[in-house]
N, C-alpha and C positions, 0 to 999 in steps of 0.2 A: 640471582633473583631478578625479576622484572619489576621495575618501578611503575611505569605506565606504558601501556601498549595500546595502539590503535590499529585494528585490523590484524590480519594474519593469524597464526596459530603457534602454540608452543607446547612442548611435551618434555617430560623429564622421567628418567628411570628406564629400566630394561624393557618393560612391557607397555610403556606409555604410547598413546596415539594422539597426535595433534589433530584437532578438528577446527576448521575455520568457521566460526559462528558470527563473523562480522556482518553488520548490516550494510546493504547497498542502498544508497540514497538517490532519489530522482529529484532534480530541480523542478520547482513548481512552474508551470506555464499558465498563461491566461486560460487556455482550453481546459486544463485540469481543474483550475479553480471553478470555472463555469460548470464542469461536469459534477463536481462535488456539490455545488449549489443546487443542481437539479435533484440531487438525492435528499435534500432537506425535506421534501414532501413524502418520502418513503417512510416506512414504519420499521419499528423494531431494531434488530441488530444492524441492518443496512444503514439506517439513519444514524445510529450511534457511531458506527465505524467511520462513516463519512464525516461526522462532526469531529472525531478524533483526528482524522487526516487534515481537516481544516485548521484545527488548533496547532497541529504539528507544523503546517505550512506558515501560519502566522508567527510562530515562535522562531522558526529556523529558515524559512524560505524553501524548504524541501520536505520530502516525505519518504518514508522507508519503502523500499520495493516490496517487502513482505506485506505491508499494510495495503498497498495497491493490489497485490495479488488476491488478498482476502476480499477486498472490495469487488474485484472482478467476479469472483465466485458468487458472492452474495447478490450482486446486481444481475449477474447472468441468470441465476435461478429466479429472481423476481421478474425479470423481463420475459423469461421463457414461460412463465405461468400465465401471462396476460398478453403476450405479443411483443415484438421487438421495437415498436415505435413509442414505447413509454420512456419516461425519464431514465429509468434503470437501463433500458436498452441503449439509449444514446450514451449514457455515462460509461457503459461497458465497452462500447466501441472506442471511445476516446481514451480510456485508461488502458485498454488492451494495446492500442496503437503506441502508447508511451512505453510499454513493457517490451516491445519487440524491437 
């Protein structure tokens, strides 16, 4: 039995498969915080997801990589629809830089 496990994967039984579903975290930087602030003026799911990222950073000082990937997708679509020099376009560049 596993009492508490952080990261990694475990499997048991003859046909079991272990899948690593651990979250990767990225430390918040001033640039990331500024990019998230830019997204406050956006609407809908993009604004909501950015707000969740800000709350996560305030609580832990970091944010999940999966949340940032989702933000890049949402912000990229928003920036693509009106041009790259929007808040969403700038935020996309900053966040993408952190993911690479």
